[in-house]
C-alpha positions as a printed NumPy array, in Angstrom:
array([[-30.784,   4.818,  11.525],
       [-27.123,   4.503,  10.096],
       [-25.269,   1.094,   9.466],
       [-21.655,   0.355,  10.793],
       [-19.41 ,   0.947,   7.602],
       [-17.458,  -2.12 ,   8.589],
       [-20.615,  -4.29 ,   8.277],
       [-22.789,  -6.317,  10.426],
       [-21.587,  -7.946,  13.257],
       [-18.526,  -5.025,  13.987],
       [-17.869,  -2.542,  16.591],
       [-15.925,   0.58 ,  16.314],
       [-13.864,   1.483,  19.135],
       [-11.485,   4.458,  20.032],
       [ -8.719,   4.823,  22.3  ],
       [ -6.378,   7.493,  23.56 ],
       [ -2.571,   7.051,  23.723],
       [  0.465,   9.212,  24.344],
       [  1.727,  11.024,  21.117],
       [  4.819,   8.855,  20.867],
       [  3.242,   5.718,  20.49 ],
       [  0.232,   7.129,  18.287],
       [  3.105,   8.739,  15.878],
       [  4.964,   5.414,  15.703],
       [  1.936,   3.286,  15.063],
       [  1.005,   5.801,  12.215],
       [  4.715,   5.509,  10.763],
       [  4.785,   1.834,  10.922],
       [  1.07 ,   1.871,   9.322],
       [  2.546,   4.218,   6.174],
       [  5.44 ,   2.042,   5.596],
       [  3.246,  -0.942,   4.987],
       [  0.519,   1.514,   2.847],
       [ -2.038,   0.665,   5.411],
       [ -4.462,   3.058,   7.527],
       [ -3.414,   3.318,  11.252],
       [ -6.814,   1.351,  12.194],
       [ -6.032,  -1.397,   9.504],
       [ -2.393,  -1.887,  11.032],
       [ -3.662,  -1.708,  14.356],
       [ -6.347,  -4.494,  13.893],
       [ -3.786,  -6.603,  12.185],
       [ -1.213,  -6.427,  15.309],
       [ -3.942,  -6.795,  17.904],
       [ -5.281,  -9.901,  15.904],
       [ -1.988, -11.405,  15.893],
       [ -1.371, -10.773,  19.581],
       [ -4.805, -12.481,  20.432],
       [ -4.016, -15.392,  18.398],
       [ -0.761, -16.06 ,  19.885],
       [ -2.388, -16.706,  23.28 ],
       [  0.24 , -14.752,  24.795],
       [ -0.845, -12.76 ,  28.192],
       [ -0.082,  -9.062,  28.478],
       [  1.969,  -8.283,  31.631],
       [  0.554,  -4.937,  32.891],
       [  3.062,  -3.128,  35.049],
       [  2.863,   0.593,  36.058],
       [  5.378,   2.85 ,  34.4  ]])
């Protein structure tokens, strides 16, 4: 049995997104010398802490 490299009480998730968005996330993460996953974790954490609701709309 393997363990999660992030530690106990964590879960790994994956998402698919348009190439333009993925490239932008990678660019921003690299500019801060972070992995893309670490950058996404930071921005998602900040959004959740803000308490703002996400407005979902069809594009």
